[in-house]
C-alpha positions in Angstrom: 254.8 210.1 214.6 252.7 207.2 215.7 249.3 207.1 217.3 250.6 206.2 220.8 253.1 209.1 220.7 250.3 211.5 219.8 248.0 210.2 222.5 250.7 210.6 225.1 251.7 214.1 223.9 248.0 215.3 224.0 247.4 213.7 227.4 250.5 215.5 228.7 249.4 218.8 227.3 245.9 218.4 228.8 247.3 217.5 232.2 249.7 220.5 232.3 247.0 222.9 230.9 244.4 221.7 233.4 246.8 222.0 236.3 247.8 225.5 235.2 244.1 226.5 235.1 243.1 224.7 238.3 245.9 225.2 240.9 245.3 228.4 242.9 249.0 229.4 242.9 249.2 229.4 239.1 249.3 232.7 237.2 246.7 231.2 234.8 244.3 230.1 237.5 240.6 230.1 236.5 238.8 227.7 238.8 239.6 224.7 240.9 237.2 222.6 238.9 239.8 222.3 236.2 241.5 219.7 238.4 238.5 217.4 237.6 239.7 217.4 234.0 243.2 216.3 235.2 241.5 213.4 237.0 239.5 212.6 233.9 242.7 212.4 231.8 244.3 210.2 234.5 241.4 207.8 234.6 241.4 207.5 230.8 245.2 206.7 230.9 244.6 204.1 233.6 241.7 202.6 231.6 243.7 202.4 228.4 246.6 200.8 230.2 244.4 198.1 231.7 242.2 197.4 228.7 244.8 198.1 226.0 242.1 200.2 224.2 242.0 204.0 223.7 239.3 205.8 221.8 241.6 208.6 220.7 244.1 206.1 219.3 241.3 204.4 217.4 240.2 207.8 216.0 243.8 208.6 215.0 244.1 205.3 213.2 240.9 206.0 211.2 242.5 209.4 210.2 245.4 207.5 208.7 248.0 207.9 211.4 250.2 204.9 211.6 249.8 202.7 214.7 252.8 202.4 217.1 254.4 199.3 218.5 
C-alpha cells in the first residue's frame, strides 16, 4: 500500500466514525460536536488537494511507507 492510499483510507474512516458519533439519528451518537471533527478532516483534505502537501503523508514516508504516484 502507498502513502496516498493509507491517507485516504484513514480519512474515510475518520469521517465515517465522526458522523456515526455526531449525527443524532445514529445508534452510536455521543455528541453533535463530533461533526466538527468531520469538518476538520474535510478542511485538511481540501488543503492537501490545493497545496499538494499532507502532514500525514510526510509522516508515513518517514516511517518507510512507499510514496504513491
